[in-house]
N, C-alpha and C positions, 0 to 999 in steps of 0.2 A: 504494500500500500504506500502511496506517495502523498506527502503532506501538500495540500493545495496552496497553503500560505507561503511556504519557503522552498518546496520542491525536493526536500530530503526524504529518504526512506523512513516510513513510519512503521513502528513495530506493531502497535495494537490500536484498534479503533477505541476511542473513549479515553485514551491516555494522552497526556501532553506530548507534543513533538519534542524530541531531545534537542533539536536545533533552535526552534523559535518559541516553543512553549504553547502553541495553539492546540487546543483540544480538537482533534480532527473532526469528530462527528458533529460537534457544536458549530464549528466554522462552516462545514458543508451544509448543515441544515438551515443556518440563518444568514450566512455571509458576514456576520459581525464577529470581530475578534474579541474573545472573552478577556475581561480584565482579571488580573491575578492579584492576590493579596501578598503583602510582605515579601516582595522580591528584590528589595534593595541589596545590592552586592557591595562588597568591600571596595572594588575598583571605583564604582560610581560615588560612593560615600567619600572616598579620598579626593576625587575630582571636585566634588561639591565643597569640601572643607578647604581645598586649595584656592578657591576663588577669592577668599578673603573679603575685605570690605570693598564694595563697588562704589563708584562715584554716584552721587544722588540721581543723576539722569541716565545712568547706565543700567543695563540688564544683560542676562545671559541665560542660555538653556544648556543644561548638562544632561547628557544621555545617561539615564539610570539603568535602562535595559534595552537591548537591541544590538545589532551588529557593530555599532559605533560606541559601545558602552565606555563611559568615562570621558568622552570627548565633550569639550565645551564650545558652544557657539555664542560669540558675543553678538548682542543685538545692537546694531548701530543704525539709527534712523533719526531723521529730523521729524519734527511735528508733522503728522499726516503722511509721511513716507512709508511705503510698504516693505516689509521683509517677507519674502515669499518662501513657502515651505512646500516641497513636493518632489516627485520622481523625475521631473524635467530637469535636465542639466543646467537650464537657465535659472533655476530657483536659487534664491539667496542661500537657503539651507537645502542641499541636495541629499535626499534619502533614497538610495537606490534599492528599492524593494517593492515587490508586487502588491503589498498590503497598503502602499501609499499611492494616492492618486497623483497624476502628473502635476496638476495644480490643486494641491490638497487644502492649504490654508494660507492665511497671511497674518502677520503680526504688525500692528501699527502703533506708533507712539502718538498719543493724544494728550497734549499738554504734559503733565507729569506722569500720566498713566500709560500702561501698555494694554493693548486689546488684541485678542485673537479672533479671527473670523474664518469659519469653514467656507471653502470655495465650492460647495456642492459635492464633496468627496463621497465615494462609495462607502467606505468604512467609518466615516465620521471623525470628528475631532472631539476629544474628551478633556475636560478640566475637572480635576478631583473626582474622577470616575463618573461624571455626568456628561452626557452628550450635549454639545452646545453648537449653536449657529454663530453666536457672538458672545464673548465674555471678557470682562476686565480681568487682568491677571494681577495676582498679589504674590508677594515674596513667599517662596516655598510651595507654590501651587504645583500640582502634578499634571502634566499634559501627556496625552497619548495620541499619537498620530501613527496609524497602522500598528505595527508591532513595536514601535519605538516608544519608550517612556522617558519623559524628561522632567527635571526639576527646573522651575522658573525661579531665577534669582534676580532680585532687584535691589538697587542701592537706595531707592525711595523708602522712607519710613512709614 
């Protein structure tokens, strides 16, 4: 059996894929990637801790789970400018995985705040385990885009 989320050999239906963690039968039945509990790894925690204090107007996404685990993406945008996230190589944050839509979401700086907006993606955009169309982001929010899980870090108090 092949995992339809990542293409790796799947040992048993109903068990999480050893490569991406998707439960094969649930993904096949609904097309929605299940959210997992308490999957923060040591690598991602180290990356989050190493960010230190950010400037008041700065923000970053740190990959907590996924192929780029531990990688930090600094969000650099002027007020109203988009940071795009998707599978398209033209995206500001390029996530090369079939669980991510080509144009999945965008993050915008609005005054002192950061906002994420889903771009009509197939698997949705999640903030703190809730599917959102648009949501303001707060320090330490958890984002899920496809099989990638991020921590949002902001210098704003």
